[in-house]
N, C-alpha and C positions, 0 to 999 in steps of 0.2 A: 268641554273641548280641551282646556288646559290640562286637566287631569289625564285625559287620554294621551295627549302628547308626552307628558311626563312618563306615563306608563310605557309608551312606545320607546322612548329614549332609554329608559331603564332596562327594558327587555333587550334592546339592541346592545347596550353595554354589557349586559350579562352574557349574551350569546358570544360577543367578541371575546370577553374574558375567558369563557369556557374553551373557545376555539384556540386561543393563544396557549392556554394551559395544556390542552391536548397536544398541540404541536410541539411544545417544549418537552412534554413527557415522552413523546415519540423520539425526539432528538436525544434526550438524556438516556432513555432506556433501550430503544430498539435500533433505530437507523439514523445514520448521518451521512450527508453527501460531502465528498471531497473532490478536488480537481488535481490531476497529476501535473505538476509544474515543470518537470525536467525529464531527461531521458535516462535516468539512472536505473529504471526498471524495464527498459527496452530489452526484448521485444514484447514481453508479457503485457506491459502497460505503456501506452503511448502518451506523448505530450498532449495535453488538452483532453485526455480521457476524463470523463466525469463518472465517479464510482459511488456506489452505496456501500457503507461499512456496517457490518453486523456488530452492534455494541453490547448486545446481551449474551453473546455466545460464551464469554468467559465469566460473566457474573453481573451483579448489580451493585453500583457504587452509591455512596451517600452523595447527593447533589453537590457539585462544586468542591469536591474533595477527592482524595485518592483512597479513601477507606471503603472496604467492601462491606455491603450489607449481606450479599450472598455470593458465593463462588461456585460456578458450575463446571469449569474446565480450565485447563492450562493450554497456552499456545503450543502447537505441535510443530515438529520439524516439517518444513515444506510449505507452511502456511504463509500467506502474505498479510502483514499486519500494519496497522496505523499506530503511531506512537508519538509522544512528546520527545523531542530531541533532548537527550540528557544535558547537553551543553547550553541549551537555551529552550526552556520548556514552552515558550510561546510559539515555537516553530514546530510544525507537524511533519513527520517523515513517514515514508512508506517503504518497507523492505521485506525480504523473505527471511523467515526463521530458518537458520542453519543448524543451530545447536542450542540446547537448553541446559538447565541445572544438572550437573553430574556428567555431561557429555564432554568428550575430549575432541577439540576441533583443530585441524591443521590444514592450511591452504598454501600450496607451494607449486610454483611453475605451472599455474593454471589447473592443478589437480586438487580436488577437495577430499579430505579424509575426515570422517566422523567416527569416533571410537575405534580408530586405527583401521577402519574399513574404507577403501576407496569408493567414493560415490560414482555410480555408473554414469559414464558419458558416452554419447554416440552422436554421429553426424546424420543419423536417420531421424530427421526432425519433422515437426509439424509445420509445413511451409505456410500455413494460414497465418501463423504468428509473424512470420518474416515478410509476407507480401505487403504488409502495411508500411514498412519502413521507407523513409524518404532520405535523400541526401541532406536535406535541411536539418534532419535530426542529429547529424553527426559532427557538427561544428567544424573544427580544424582537421578532422580525419575524413574518411570516406567509407561508404558501405563496403566497397571492395577490400578494405583493409581488415575486415572482420570475418571470423569464422562463425558459423551457426552450429551451436552445440546444445544438445538436449541432455539434461541431467535427471536422474531419478533418485530422490531422497525420501526415505521412509514411505515408499510407495507412491509418492507424488512425482509425476513427470512434468517438467517445465522447460521452457526454452531460454537459452542464454546467448549472450554475445561476448566474444573474446577476440581481442586484437591478434592478428597474425604475427605482427612484427614487434610487439611490446608485451613482455611478461607482466601479468597483473600483479598488483601489490599482494604480498604474501602475509601470512599470520600464523602464529603459534609454533609448536603445539601448546594448547592451553586447556585446562580443565575449567569448565564454566561453573562458577559458584552458585549457591542457592539464590533463587529469585532473580536470576540474571539470564539474558539471552544474547546470543551472537547472531547478528543479522547481516545480510549482504544484498546488494542490488543485483539483478540479473544481467545488467550491462557491466561486466566485471572490470573493465578498464576505465569506466566512467561513472563510478559510484563511490561517494564518500559514505562509508558504512562502519561497521564495528572494527574493520581492519585499521581504520584511521583514528576514530574517536572513542572506541571502547564499547562496552556492553550496554544493553538496554535493561534498566530495572523493570521488573514485572509491573510495578505500580504505574509506570509511564505508558503502558500499553492500553490503547483506547478501543481496539476492536479488530475484526478480521475483514479484509476486503472481500466483497461478495461478487458484484457484477458491474459492468459498464452500462449506465443508463443513457448516456449521451457522449458523443465524441466528435471532435471537429479538428481540421487541420489548422485553422486560424481563428483568432478571436476578433471581435469588432475593434477597430482602431481607437474609438472614443471610449469604449467600455471593455477593458481588457479581460474581465472575468466572464464575459458573455460570448458564446459561440457565434461565429459568422455563419448564418444559416446556409449560405452558398457552399460552405466547405464541410458540411456535416458528413461523417462517415457512417452512413445508415446501416451498413452490414455489421457494425460493431455494437449496435444497440442491443442490450441485454446479453452481451457476451460475458460468460462466467469467468472469473479470475482463477486461473489454475495455480 
């Protein structure tokens, strides 16, 4: 009987170890979950959106390092990426890639130029993105203070917010050096991005945002990282990140 108990405990420990290793491998290689903490990517991503990030799309890294084992692709203009903030790598940021190595970027008076070409802007927007916005998301400003503007960059169409009465912070012109990326938030007047703190090193990029798997308006007061089930935004579940 004692031997059977020992065997049972040993099997349980082995199963648990295998399960942990599989979970860690998935997190390291394939997918990782992140929560959107701020409104810098409004309206594309909302505060308290829970997203999955594709970690293998750009390649495979040596565990716990920035060294590549395999490289599959480079981040492309228009993609939404997760990365370690260059000023403090313990902090994770999410922004949209605007320009990569060799590109010339210029942002002035709310107009975006990449390689001397004006990025197409239109007020013919996808209202589904904007219908989720709440006054609570805007802090000291108001929803009515903002214009809804759609941009198309490198074939990727996405929604942005721009203040009517305040010109967004400009940048450039600048030629992006090798292995660096210029990123911006879609909420142009309320995003601390490459305009303020500089370029993102390629080695800091962790993956590409894929889809929203959970979203809520409020979190639980006692456990701030858990959604309040009464405020879940059900229609956002499995929403693809443009």
